[in-house]
C-alpha positions in Angstrom: 197.9 65.2 135.1 195.1 62.8 134.8 191.6 63.6 136.2 191.6 60.9 139.4 188.8 59.0 141.1 189.7 58.8 144.9 187.7 55.2 145.5 187.2 55.7 149.7 186.6 59.4 152.0 185.0 59.5 154.9 183.4 62.6 154.4 180.3 62.3 156.6 181.8 60.9 159.4 184.4 63.7 159.7 181.5 66.5 159.0 179.5 65.3 161.8 182.4 63.9 164.6 185.1 66.8 164.1 182.5 69.6 162.3 184.7 69.6 159.6 183.9 72.0 156.7 185.0 70.8 153.2 184.6 73.8 151.2 187.5 75.3 153.4 191.2 75.0 151.9 193.3 72.6 154.3 195.5 75.8 155.4 192.3 77.3 156.9 190.9 74.1 158.4 194.7 73.2 159.9 194.5 76.9 161.5 190.8 76.6 162.9 191.5 73.3 164.6 194.9 73.9 165.9 195.5 72.4 169.1 192.1 71.0 168.8 190.5 67.4 169.8 190.5 66.7 165.5 194.2 67.0 165.5 195.1 65.1 168.4 192.9 62.2 167.2 192.8 62.0 163.9 195.5 64.2 162.7 195.9 67.2 160.5 193.4 67.4 157.5 194.2 66.2 153.8 191.2 67.5 152.4 189.6 70.2 151.4 187.8 72.0 148.3 191.0 73.9 146.9 193.0 70.9 147.0 190.4 68.6 145.4 190.7 71.1 142.4 194.6 71.3 142.5 194.5 68.0 142.5 191.9 67.1 139.8 189.8 65.3 142.0 186.6 64.6 139.6 184.9 61.7 142.0 185.1 60.1 145.7 183.2 57.4 146.9 181.9 59.1 149.9 181.2 56.4 153.5 178.1 56.1 155.5 180.4 54.8 158.2 180.1 54.2 162.4 181.6 52.1 164.3 180.6 49.4 166.9 181.1 50.2 170.5 183.6 47.6 171.3 186.2 48.5 168.8 186.2 52.4 169.8 188.4 53.9 172.7 187.5 57.4 172.8 184.7 59.4 174.1 184.8 61.7 172.0 184.0 59.5 168.9 179.9 60.0 168.1 179.4 57.6 165.0 179.6 54.6 167.1 176.6 52.6 168.3 176.3 49.6 170.8 177.0 46.1 170.0 174.6 44.5 168.0 172.1 47.6 168.0 171.3 48.2 164.9 168.3 50.1 164.8 170.9 52.7 166.1 173.2 51.9 163.3 170.9 52.0 161.2 170.4 55.7 162.8 173.3 56.9 162.2 173.8 56.2 158.7 170.5 58.1 157.4 172.2 60.6 159.2 175.3 60.9 157.5 173.2 60.3 154.4 171.5 63.7 155.1 175.1 65.2 155.2 175.9 64.4 151.6 172.2 65.8 150.7 172.2 68.7 152.3 176.2 69.4 150.7 174.7 68.9 147.6 171.6 71.4 148.0 173.7 74.0 150.2 176.7 74.0 147.6 175.2 72.4 144.3 178.4 74.1 142.3 180.7 72.1 144.7 179.4 68.7 145.2 176.8 66.7 143.2 175.5 62.8 144.0 176.2 60.1 141.3 173.8 57.6 141.1 173.7 56.8 137.6 175.7 56.6 134.4 174.0 60.2 133.1 175.0 61.9 136.5 178.6 60.3 135.9 179.0 61.5 132.1 177.6 65.2 133.2 180.3 65.4 135.6 183.3 63.7 133.2 182.0 66.6 130.6 183.7 69.2 133.0 186.7 67.7 133.0 186.8 66.9 129.1 185.7 70.3 128.0 187.6 73.0 126.4 187.9 74.9 129.5 189.5 72.3 131.5 191.0 72.6 134.0 189.7 76.0 134.9 186.3 75.5 134.5 184.2 74.8 137.9 182.7 71.8 138.6 181.0 69.9 141.1 183.0 66.8 142.8 181.1 64.3 142.5 180.3 61.7 145.1 179.4 57.8 144.9 178.1 57.1 148.0 179.0 53.6 149.7 178.1 51.9 153.0 181.6 50.8 154.9 180.5 48.2 157.4 176.6 46.9 157.1 175.5 46.6 160.5 173.3 49.4 159.7 171.4 47.4 157.1 169.1 46.2 159.4 168.1 43.0 157.4 169.1 41.9 153.6 165.2 42.7 152.7 166.2 46.4 153.6 169.0 46.4 150.7 166.7 48.0 148.1 165.6 50.8 150.4 169.4 51.8 150.3 169.4 51.6 146.7 166.6 53.6 146.5 168.3 55.9 148.5 171.3 56.5 146.5 173.6 54.1 148.0 175.9 52.2 144.9 178.5 50.4 146.8 178.5 48.2 150.0 181.6 46.9 151.9 179.6 44.4 154.4 182.8 44.8 157.1 184.6 47.2 159.0 184.7 45.5 162.4 182.8 41.6 162.2 179.6 41.7 161.5 177.1 39.5 161.8 176.9 39.2 158.1 180.6 38.1 157.8 184.0 38.5 159.7 185.9 41.7 159.1 189.0 43.5 159.9 190.8 42.2 163.4 187.8 39.8 163.8 188.1 36.6 161.1 185.3 34.4 159.9 183.8 33.4 156.9 180.2 34.7 155.1 177.2 34.2 157.7 173.8 32.6 156.5 172.9 36.2 156.9 175.9 37.4 154.9 175.0 34.7 152.1 171.2 36.6 152.0 172.6 39.9 151.9 174.9 39.4 148.8 172.1 38.2 147.2 169.9 41.0 148.0 172.8 42.9 146.6 173.1 41.2 143.8 169.7 41.7 142.8 169.5 45.2 143.0 173.1 45.8 141.2 175.3 47.1 144.0 178.9 46.9 143.7 180.3 44.3 146.5 183.3 45.9 148.3 186.0 43.4 150.0 187.9 46.0 151.5 187.7 44.8 155.2 186.3 41.6 154.7 188.1 38.3 156.6 190.1 36.6 153.7 187.8 33.6 154.6 184.9 36.0 153.6 186.0 37.9 150.8 187.4 34.1 148.7 183.2 33.1 149.6 182.1 36.1 148.4 184.6 35.6 145.1 183.2 32.5 144.5 179.2 33.4 145.1 178.6 37.2 144.4 177.2 37.3 140.6 177.8 41.5 140.6 180.9 43.6 140.3 183.7 43.2 143.0 186.1 45.5 144.2 188.7 46.7 146.9 188.1 50.2 147.3 190.7 50.6 149.9 193.0 48.3 150.4 196.7 47.2 150.0 198.5 44.1 149.1 199.8 41.9 151.8 202.6 40.7 150.1 204.5 44.1 150.7 204.1 43.8 154.3 206.1 41.3 155.6 205.7 40.2 159.6 202.1 42.2 159.2 199.7 39.4 160.3 196.4 41.7 159.8 193.5 40.3 158.0 193.4 44.2 156.9 195.6 43.4 153.6 194.8 41.3 150.6 196.7 38.4 150.2 197.6 37.3 146.5 194.8 34.6 146.7 191.9 37.8 147.1 194.1 40.1 144.7 193.7 37.4 141.9 190.3 36.8 142.3 189.4 40.1 142.2 191.5 40.7 138.8 190.0 37.2 137.4 186.6 38.9 138.4 187.5 42.1 136.7 187.8 44.2 140.2 189.3 47.3 140.8 191.9 47.5 144.1 192.2 51.4 145.5 195.6 51.2 147.1 195.8 53.1 150.3 199.0 56.0 150.6 198.6 55.4 154.5 202.4 54.5 156.1 201.0 52.2 158.6 199.7 50.0 155.1 203.1 51.1 153.5 205.4 50.1 155.9 205.3 46.8 158.0 205.8 48.0 161.6 205.5 51.5 161.0 203.1 53.1 163.9 201.5 56.5 164.4 203.8 57.5 166.8 206.5 57.2 164.6 208.0 60.0 162.2 207.0 59.6 158.8 210.7 60.2 157.2 211.8 58.0 155.0 208.2 56.9 153.6 207.2 58.4 150.5 204.8 58.2 147.5 207.3 55.8 145.9 205.7 53.3 148.5 202.5 53.8 146.9 203.6 53.2 143.4 205.2 50.1 144.4 201.7 48.9 145.4 200.6 50.1 142.2 203.3 47.9 140.5 202.6 45.2 142.4 199.1 44.7 141.6 199.2 45.6 138.2 202.4 42.9 137.7 200.0 40.1 138.5 197.2 41.3 136.7 199.5 41.7 133.7 198.0 45.5 132.9 197.3 48.2 134.6 193.5 48.0 134.1 192.7 46.6 137.7 194.3 49.2 140.5 193.1 52.9 141.4 193.9 55.0 144.7 191.5 55.0 147.2 193.3 57.6 149.7 191.1 56.9 152.9 192.4 60.5 153.7 191.1 61.8 157.2 189.3 58.2 157.5 191.1 57.9 161.3 194.5 59.5 160.1 195.8 63.0 159.0 199.1 64.2 157.7 201.4 62.6 160.3 200.3 59.3 159.0 201.5 59.4 155.2 204.0 59.4 153.3 206.5 62.3 153.4 205.8 64.2 150.3 202.1 64.5 151.0 200.8 67.7 152.2 197.2 67.4 150.6 194.8 65.0 148.3 196.7 66.9 145.6 199.7 65.8 146.0 198.8 62.7 144.9 199.2 63.7 141.4 202.8 63.1 142.6 202.6 59.5 141.7 202.2 60.1 138.2 206.0 60.6 137.4 207.1 57.6 139.6 204.9 55.3 137.7 206.1 57.0 134.2 209.7 56.0 136.1 208.4 52.6 136.2 207.4 52.3 132.7 204.1 53.3 132.9 202.5 54.8 129.7 200.0 57.8 129.9 197.5 55.2 128.9 198.3 53.2 131.7 198.2 56.3 134.0 195.1 57.5 132.9 193.6 54.1 133.6 195.0 54.0 137.4 193.7 57.6 138.3 190.5 57.3 136.7 189.3 55.2 133.7 189.4 51.8 135.9 187.2 53.1 138.3 184.8 54.8 135.6 184.8 51.5 133.7 183.5 49.5 137.3 180.8 52.8 137.4 179.5 52.4 133.7 178.9 48.8 133.9 177.2 48.9 137.4 175.3 52.4 137.5 171.9 52.6 136.2 171.6 54.6 133.0 169.2 57.0 134.6 
């Protein structure tokens, strides 16, 4: 099994919203959360320390994420800010940043931050060493902002870089920087300034939630590295008109720019018309491998796709393929891709090397 880089997990959001302790196992957390608000609103947990180990998850892109009040329906949601209140958004993002630092300080054997290529290499050495896969090693976390309202002005971007953030997704819903999911629109003047400031620092630009108009503009003007950490191909979701999914134009643009797309194993992103009230019967990891294969066919190779699970990011066990019980089961994608003709070299690329190449291209050396 190749080590996995998962390019999207909302760990701090879950810790602050539901009090989840990710040093526990999935089984233990499910027992503790039985009949609680966490399960009612977010589903049964999919992430836990033993399951990361079992699934050979080496690195995750870990988010700072809060939502504008207009897009929140539930009174239990704590990570929200009033529309237009960027100071409040900033405060929430800084609190989540503190969560990751406390994880590292409290559990240095289990978690570490990756801000440089040297730190990435230190994590990867554990996975390539003679005691692999039995040696204990910390889960590497690359910090990213999802929805940039917490960046109060483009001039503040360099401060977030100094704080260890390495990826920015300007949208979740629409922001003052660009159109986003369910809220279409192009880049704004502030959005162009944000991209300029990001490029000056060396940030990776994440197009995942950006409206197509904004994403196509960004592909034209952003000189730095461009990716989509967690997004699926719209072409395989016939009848789904959401701007959350990537058109072939955006996919082709990302591939031409050397980007990588993290496919999401979320039933609503795998089967058009699926609803959270539906059973997950009939949706399997074959749907995920088909998404991966579709992107590879556009690219002509396996070097522009990975996995961005988004697990526990607003959905849980009840909303993922029926052959998935936890993050560990993503390794079941391997034989499916082998059956589709993918080599061991291709599998290594999809599971980790493509994202490692992006990080090695973007991160400072030390």
